[in-house]
Structure formats: C-alpha cells, structure tokens
C-alpha positions in Angstrom: 0.0 0.0 0.0 1.4 3.4 -1.1 0.8 7.0 -0.1 1.7 10.3 -1.7 4.3 12.5 0.0 3.7 16.3 0.0 6.0 19.0 1.1 5.0 21.7 3.6 4.1 23.9 0.6 1.6 21.4 -0.6 3.7 20.2 -3.5 3.6 16.5 -4.4 7.0 15.0 -4.3 7.0 11.2 -4.4 5.2 7.9 -3.4 6.2 5.9 -0.4 5.3 2.4 0.8 3.4 2.2 4.0 4.4 -0.5 6.6 3.3 -4.0 5.8 1.4 -4.3 9.0 -1.3 -2.0 7.5 -2.0 -4.6 4.8 -2.5 -7.6 7.0 -5.9 -9.3 7.0 -8.0 -8.4 10.1 -11.5 -9.4 11.1 -14.0 -6.5 10.7 -15.9 -7.7 13.7 -12.8 -7.0 15.8 -12.8 -3.4 14.6 -16.4 -2.9 15.5 -15.8 -4.3 19.0 -12.9 -1.9 19.6 -14.9 1.1 18.2 -17.7 0.2 20.6 -15.2 0.3 23.5 -14.0 3.8 22.4 -17.5 5.1 21.9 -18.6 3.8 25.3 -15.9 5.9 27.0 -17.6 9.1 25.8 -20.6 8.4 28.2 -20.0 10.2 31.4 -22.5 8.2 33.4 -23.7 11.3 35.2 -27.5 10.7 34.9 -29.0 10.7 38.4 -32.5 10.9 39.8 -33.7 11.2 43.5 -35.3 8.3 45.3 -38.1 8.7 47.8 -35.5 9.1 50.6 -33.7 11.9 48.9 -36.4 14.4 47.8 -37.3 17.4 50.0 -40.8 16.3 51.0 -42.4 15.3 54.3 -42.3 11.6 55.2 -45.5 11.9 57.2 -48.2 9.4 56.4 -50.7 10.9 54.0 -53.8 9.9 56.0 -54.8 7.3 58.4 -54.7 3.6 57.4 -58.4 2.7 57.9 -61.7 4.3 57.7 -61.3 6.7 54.8 -62.6 4.5 52.0 -59.5 5.3 50.0 -56.5 3.2 49.1 -53.7 2.7 51.7 -50.9 5.2 51.3 -47.7 6.1 53.1 -45.8 9.3 52.5 -46.3 11.6 49.5 -42.7 11.0 48.6 -43.7 7.5 47.2 -43.0 7.0 43.5 -46.7 6.8 42.6 -47.2 10.5 43.5 -46.4 13.5 41.3 -43.3 15.1 42.9 -42.4 11.9 44.6 -39.2 9.9 44.3 -38.3 7.8 41.3 -38.2 4.0 41.5 -35.3 2.2 39.8 -34.1 5.4 38.1 -30.6 5.9 36.7 -27.7 6.4 39.2 -24.2 7.8 38.7 -22.2 4.9 37.5 -19.2 4.9 35.2 -18.7 1.6 33.5 -15.4 1.4 31.5 -15.2 -1.1 28.8 -11.7 -2.1 27.6 -10.0 -4.2 25.0 -6.6 -5.9 25.0 -3.7 -4.0 23.4 -3.4 -6.6 20.7 -7.0 -6.0 19.6 -6.6 -2.2 19.7 -3.5 -2.5 17.5 -5.1 -4.8 15.0 -8.2 -2.5 14.9 -5.9 0.5 14.2 -4.1 -1.3 11.4 -7.4 -2.3 9.8 -8.8 1.2 10.0 -5.6 2.6 8.3 -5.9 -0.2 5.7 -9.5 1.0 5.0 -8.4 4.6 4.6 -5.7 3.4 2.2 -8.2 1.7 0.0 -10.2 5.0 -0.1 -7.0 6.9 -1.1 -7.5 9.0 2.0 -3.9 8.7 3.3 -1.1 11.1 2.6 2.3 11.9 4.1 3.8 15.3 4.9 7.5 16.1 5.0 8.7 19.1 7.0 5.9 19.1 9.6 8.3 20.9 11.9 8.3 23.9 9.5 4.6 24.8 10.4 4.6 27.5 13.0 1.4 29.4 12.3 -2.2 28.5 12.0 -2.4 30.4 8.7 0.4 28.1 7.2 -1.5 24.9 8.1 -4.7 26.4 6.7 -3.1 27.3 3.4 -1.5 23.9 3.2 -4.9 22.2 3.6 -6.5 24.6 1.2 -4.0 23.7 -1.6 -4.9 20.0 -1.1 -8.6 20.7 -1.2 -9.2 19.5 2.3 -11.2 22.5 3.5 -14.2 21.3 5.6 -12.8 17.7 5.8 -12.3 15.9 9.1 -8.6 15.4 9.2 -6.4 13.5 11.7 -2.7 14.3 11.8 -0.4 11.6 13.2 2.9 13.3 14.1 6.0 12.4 15.9 6.5 13.1 19.6 9.1 15.8 18.9 6.8 17.6 16.4 3.5 17.2 18.3 3.7 20.2 20.6 4.6 22.8 18.0 2.3 21.4 15.2 -0.6 21.0 17.6 -0.2 24.6 18.6 -0.3 25.7 15.0 -3.3 23.6 14.0 -5.5 23.4 17.1 -7.7 26.4 16.1 -8.7 25.0 12.8 -12.1 23.4 12.5 -12.3 19.6 12.1 -8.6 19.2 12.6 -7.2 16.8 15.1 -3.6 16.3 15.9 -2.3 13.3 17.9 1.1 11.8 18.5 1.5 8.7 16.4 1.9 6.6 19.5 -1.5 7.8 20.7 -3.4 7.2 17.5 -6.5 5.0 17.8 -8.8 3.1 15.4 -11.6 5.5 16.4 -9.5 8.6 15.3 -8.8 7.1 11.9 -12.2 5.4 11.2 -14.2 8.6 11.9 -11.9 10.9 9.9 -12.1 11.8 6.2 -8.3 12.0 5.7 -5.3 10.6 7.6 -2.1 12.6 7.4 1.2 11.1 8.5 4.3 12.9 9.6 7.0 11.4 7.3 9.4 11.1 10.3 6.9 8.7 11.9 6.9 6.3 9.0 10.7 6.2 8.7 10.9 5.3 12.4 8.0 2.8 12.1 9.9 0.9 9.3 13.0 0.7 11.4 
C-alpha cells in the first residue's frame, strides 16, 4: 500500500510504501468491537434521579390507614405520586469497557488499511516547519481539504509545535503517532502522517 508525500508547501514529491502491518488481514468484527469500546468511553454516566428518601418532602403518612374509604398510602414521597421519588431510576455509574492492546493495535491497522483503499492517506514532509495556523490552513487549502475531518499523526518531537499551529482550525485533530487510535482514523475523512513517523516505524 502506497501513499503520496507532500512538502510543507503542498507540492507532491513522491510515493512511499506504508508499513506491511497495514495490509494484513484483520476481522472487521474485531474493529467494531474496539470502536464500541471507544464510543462507550464518551458516556459520562452522570445521569441521576432522586429516590423517595432523597427528595425534599415530608415523610409523614398521607392519611390514616383505615376508615377513609381510600386506598392505603404512606408518605407523599412515594414514586406513585407527582413530585415523589423515582423508583429504579438511573444512578451515577461509570462503566469502563476495555479491550486488549493486541485488539486495539489490529483495529488501528485495519482502519488505516481501509483509509488506504479509499485513497485517503497522505504523508507530509517538513511538519516541523509549520509554526502558524495560517500556514496549516493554506496547506490544507492547496490540497482541497477544506471542511474535511482530518487527523494528523505526528512524531512526539513535532507534536507540541504542530498542535499549537493547527488546534484552532475546525475539524482538525492532531495526535502523536503513539496515541493514534482506530476511532480517530475510522471517523476521519483524511489521515495525514508525519514522514518522520513512517521512517521510524519501518525501522
């Protein structure tokens, strides 16, 4: 699988081979499982309702037990009354799904492979030369990527400076290559690699 290399000026220079691990066959069901794990982590689990013991209402018995002709009732805080507590409602609970590292790695490789088949992967040389937001915006404009969801996978040494230059651009996400996930790649329109990352990965 190949990808086109562009200079920091948006000029096409050459084609490079992507690592072989991105072409290995991986089960799609594995990818869906890992994506489900990542999506689940966006849920904060902060939904909460008050039970009959927590609401600010008197716990006094509504009326006497016998002799009224009506049904038997306790306090007005019971769930059957308007303004009463909620029975079996949601409580604050954070459940964290997880997947083995091997699964996450395979899912990442498959998502990159899928982007490669869509011709949605490119490589940029000279990432360290971008110092201003305007420069990154002009670069993306030359490639016709305006309005696209783009994930940049850059080296650790270039991450801080490049992220500072690109973070104010809409739909642009910058991550160090070591922190790239299948979720980042799958839900992006374009994947852009820092060339230094690929040279290190091949070694």
